[in-house]
C-alpha positions in Angstrom: -53.8 2.0 50.0 -50.1 3.6 51.3 -49.7 5.8 54.4 -48.7 8.5 51.5 -52.1 8.3 49.9 -53.9 8.5 53.4 -52.2 11.3 54.3 -52.9 13.0 50.9 -56.5 12.4 51.0 -57.1 13.5 54.6 -54.7 16.7 54.0 -57.2 17.9 50.8 -60.8 16.9 52.7 -59.1 18.8 55.6 -58.5 21.8 53.4 -61.8 21.7 51.8 -63.7 21.6 55.1 -61.8 24.6 56.1 -62.1 26.6 52.8 -65.5 26.0 53.3 -65.6 27.2 56.7 -63.9 30.1 55.6 -66.2 31.1 52.7 -69.4 30.3 54.2 -70.2 27.4 52.0 -72.4 24.4 53.1 -70.9 21.1 51.7 -74.0 21.0 50.0 -73.4 23.6 47.8 -70.1 22.4 46.8 -70.8 21.4 43.1 -67.1 20.5 42.5 -63.7 21.1 44.2 -60.2 20.4 43.0 -57.0 20.0 45.4 -53.7 21.3 43.9 -50.9 19.2 46.1 -48.1 21.4 44.6 -49.4 24.7 45.8 -51.3 23.2 48.5 -54.6 25.0 47.2 -58.2 23.9 47.3 -60.3 25.4 44.5 -64.3 25.2 44.8 -67.2 25.9 42.7 -70.3 26.4 44.0 -73.9 25.8 42.8 -74.0 29.5 42.5 -71.3 30.0 40.0 -68.4 31.1 42.1 -65.1 30.0 41.9 -62.9 30.5 44.9 -59.4 29.3 45.5 -58.0 28.8 49.1 -54.4 28.2 51.0 -54.2 27.1 54.6 -54.9 29.7 57.0 -55.7 32.1 54.3 -57.9 35.4 55.0 -60.9 35.5 53.1 -64.2 37.2 53.0 -67.2 34.8 53.3 -69.3 34.8 50.2 -73.1 36.3 50.0 -75.9 33.6 50.0 -76.6 34.2 46.3 -72.8 33.4 45.3 -73.1 30.3 47.1 -76.4 28.8 46.6 -77.4 30.3 43.4 -80.8 31.6 44.8 -81.7 35.2 45.5 -83.9 34.9 48.9 -85.9 38.0 48.0 -86.4 38.6 44.2 -87.7 41.9 43.0 -89.7 40.4 40.0 -93.2 41.3 39.1 -95.4 38.4 38.7 -96.0 37.0 35.5 -99.8 36.5 35.8 -102.2 36.9 38.8 -101.7 39.2 42.2 -98.4 40.2 43.4 -97.6 38.4 46.8 -97.7 40.4 49.6 
């Protein structure tokens, strides 16, 4: 592997880690990501279905837990059968 390729690989991995930290995304909730070298942008698709883009040093608003995980921690549904959970 050439030195340029190593630098490129580490650059996109570092930018992905920086983006995950900025948006509050744990790596296990990243479904897909892509690095665009010409613009220096990383695009992340979360398990919750949110698609975000990030450039180094960009100020962003962290995602809520539903956008990241796709799971509502406190669903407000009636039970289908049986008693309601208390």
